[in-house]
N, C-alpha and C positions, 0 to 999 in steps of 0.2 A: 740492235741485240735485244733479244726477249730474255728478261732477267728470270731465272728460275722461281725465286720467291723474295720477297721484300726482305731487307736486312734485320729487321724487328719482328719477323715472323707475323706480319699483319696483311691480310688480303687486302689486294688492290680494290676490291669491291664485291659485292654480292650480286645475285640474279636472284631476286624476290618474285615468286609466282603466287598468286592467291586467285581461287576460283570463287564463282558465285554459288550460293547454296543449291543444291539438288542438280547440277549441271554434269557432274562426272561421278558415277555412282560404282561402289564396288561390284564386281561382275562385268562390268562395261568391256567392251571388244579392245578398247585400248589399253586395256590392264588397269590395274590401280595398286595403290600401297596402303597399307595400315601400320599400327604399331609394331606389329610383328613382321612386317616386310617393308623396312625402312632403313635398311642397311645400304651404304654405297656400293653400287655394283650388283646388288641382290636383284633376283628376277622379281617380276611385278607379279601380282596375283593374276592368274590367268581369266579370261573372258568364261562367264557363266550366265547364261541367258535368264535361269531361274532365280539366281541370287541377285540378279539386276533388277527384274521385276518385284522381287519381294522388296528391294530396297526402294524403289520407286513407290509401292504401295505405304511404305511406312514415312514417308517424308512428313513434316509437320506443315507444309504448304506446297506450293507449285514452284518449279525450278526458277530461280531468279536470272531473267535476261536483262541486261542493261540497254536502254533505249540511247539513241543519239544525245539526248539532253543530261541524262544520268552518267553517260560516258564522259562527256564534257565537265561535268561538274566533279567527278571523281578525280580526272586528270589534274584539274585546278587544285583540288584540295592536296593531291600528293606531292605536287610541284610546292604548295604553300609549305605543307610540312616539312620539306627536306629545305626551304630557305629559312623557316624558323628556327629549326635546329641544326642549321650549318651542315646539312648532309650534301654531299655531291650526288648530283642526279646525272647520271651518264645517258639513259634512256629511259623511256616510258612508253607503253602501249597498252592503252585500255579497251578491251574487246567487248563483246556482248556477254560473255560468260566467264571472261578471267582477265587479270591484270599482270602484265609484266614489268618489273622496275629493275634497273640496273643502278645502284645506288651504293655509296659508302658513307659510313658515319662511323665513329668511335665508340660504338656500341656494339652490343652483340646483335646478329641478324634477326633474332627474334623480336627484340624491341623494337627494331625497324619494322618488321611485318605487323606487330601489334598495333604500332602508331599510325601506320598508313591505313590499315583497315577501319582503325576507330575514327580517325579524323576525315575519311572518306564517308563513313556512315553518318557522321556530325554532320557533315556537308549537306549530304542528301536530304537529312531531317529538317535541317534549318529552312529549306525552301519546300518541304513538303513532297519531295520526290521520294521518299522512304517514310512512310507513315507509320509502319508496323513498328512493335517493340523489340522484335528479334532482328539479328543480323541479317543484311543480305548476302553475306560471305559464308563459305563452309568453313569448318574448323580448319584451324591450321593453316599450313602454305609449304611452299618449298622455298628454301635458303641455301642457295649453292654459293660456296666460296669461289671466288676468282683470285688465285693466287698470281698467275703469269699474265703479261700484257696481251698474249695470243688470246688467252681465255677471255679476257676483258673484250678485246676487240671483236671475237666470235660472239659473245653475249650481246653487245649492242648492236652488231650485224642482225643476229636473230631477232631481237626485240623488234627493231626498225623496220627490216626487210622481209622476214620470213614468217609472215603470220596469216599467210592465206591472202584472201581479197583486202586490198588496201583500201582503209577507210580515208575519206578526206580528212584534213588536218583538225583537229580538235579545238585549235586556237581562233578558229573562224566562227565557232558556233557561240550564241548568245546564251550565256546562262544568267 
């Protein structure tokens, strides 16, 4: 039986998503959000080719795409962060332009998001896979609360099975 909510009003987990810098700009055909369009159920900012082109021109660098080795290192860093902080990691998928993590920790999801991004960046820098002083990540990220077991199952399925072309297991890559 699916519980509607935990008795103590704590979510079961969070679906955390963060993108690589410059890979989804305002005006993109997929829509976007900003601080004025970031309410649950609110409409996305519609596509606008001129605005997207403007945003592409003002980027501080090229859009970031993670290669196979970088993805493996980011994956390992996220797993290590969860282990050290004793967070429950349910699912993880590091893509070339974004990361999805289904995780629970007894802290606000923003703290989880920031820790995952910071430790992934640190891990990349330690082996010179990110030599720049700026971050490889876009500002912010998505933090969805998963209150019900069916939401948790759906998020895990989404992260593990519904990400387009399936990459080989990152566990087999030598980092």
